C-alpha positions, 0 to 999 in steps of 0.5 A: 659308121652310119648311114652315108658312110658318115661317123656320129662325131662327123655328123656332129663337126658337119652341123657345127659348121651349118650353125655357124653359116646360119648364124652368120647369115641371121647376124647379116640379116639383122644388121649386127653384121656387115661386110668390112672387106675383101682378102684376095689370095693366089689362084684368083680366088676371094673371101670376105671379111665381116664385122659390126658391133657384135664382133667390135667392129661398126660400119664406116662412117662414109656409109652412113653418110651416103644412103645409096652406098648403104643400100648396096651394102645392104644388098650385099649383106643379104646376097651373102646371107642367102649364099651362106643359108645355101651353103654356096659359101661358109665360114672359113675362119676368123681374123682377130685384130687388135679391135675384135675379130672378122667372120671370114666366110669363102667358098666355090662361087669366089673361086675358094675350094668347099671348107669341108667338116675335118674334126681336128680344125673345127676343134680349134676354130671352135675353141678360139672362137669361144675364146675370142668371144668371152674375151669381146664379152667380158665373160671369164671362164669359171674354174 
């Protein structure tokens, strides 16, 4: 074990989780993704679904036609990005759909327990995420 009682693989996994949160925040701040939905779960918690051009989605046409709604959505996107940056919420998974995928975020501020880095779960998530991004971008793995 290293200082802080964490092994080197655990520190690596935690940094991967942090990078996913920061990349998601950057995508929110640059308008590449936006909030597309809310998932309510048992225990009075909820998660936000984020999608956009980079994930195969787009903003709702109704929002594009209503400047005030667009402004509110931009504000919520910036707030969500800030919550990701300060660690109050985290990327908790992805939702694969026929038209692409969404990035799902949640955390204690939304009534859900903090997502902790766990090596086997992280390996599955990264593998699935990479496959979907490669598929969406038309990149085929070299053998």
